[in-house]
C-alpha angles and dihedrals in degrees: 000000000000124000121213134175126232114244100170138018106222110179141327122251100218095181091087124069091231092053100229118193142216108243137175118231135203091266087063091246127130119234139179102240121211110203122226089207094060122112093269092054128197094327090071089055090050090053092046092052098042097044096041093052092043088055089050091052087053089054092246119148111263128155115249112278119216135181110241131207111213122195108211088214088077087078089077091073095053122090097197111089091207091056092044091054092048093052094047091049090051102053112146128022120010135156134248141179125220109267111242107207115212094016115146131204116266112258113205090200097053100033128070107195122204112265094233093049093045090050092050092050092049090049090050095048091049089050094053095036093239108184093182112073101087133132088262093054112013099176086206125122129194110220122171087349093302130110118246123196115222141166110037097163092113094053123097086038090168091075094073102098091000122160095197099262111147097196090102089066089084095060124105120239108239093180087072086087087078095052113133092221099044094102089062096041097099095139102059094124091045096053096040102089095042093051094047090050089059091058099066122159094263093050094050092045090053092052095047091047089065093067108113118235091234091065092054097059132087142083094304095051109122097192141001119292094269091049092051092049089054091050092053090047093049090050095050092045091050090047091057093047093049099037094127090089098056094037093052090043090056092047091050092047091054091049 
């Protein structure tokens, strides 16, 4: 995963509760920056990284994710006190997604997604316990006529106040009943084995290894950084092995 440094704060995106922002980086690219100092804290960045890279491993369309160094001194150039405070609270390593100019929000009335793709996205969101892909807030963009998955900070919700126990990996995900793509997900059983095969131990280990130490610290940390990575890895591996519960739950919800 690449690391870039913010050179210019462009504009806030006030649609999200964490108030992400469009920024320019030292590679001259534009990115949607997710701040470590936002209300959701580093756990939201952990979820963004893990879920985004899991989606990529499943060959689902996700904008490039980069690690972002943010100098708190950039706050001096901003007139909004709220933005100043957010930048100062987020000094150091943050996360961003490639900015997709011209992308529009997915409209479930106007769009007719492919059944296999819809099924794969529903499978993925059930796997990562993503509570934030509903009709009210789809977190899907259409860019060059292709769906793009964004905003996974609310996924893996179990890890808030988590002690590292992976037993919950065997549970179904009842919130999948609210998934915006569930009506088109008619091939859940057909895509299951192929998706699970893509999430082998080595793949998951490589994804988890990218979590920065600085995101795995704080008052709710239950172990050192290496111990927390191992806990995430154990959970994800167990989730793959016991996926029957969340797959059948999604099939039942659709029925």
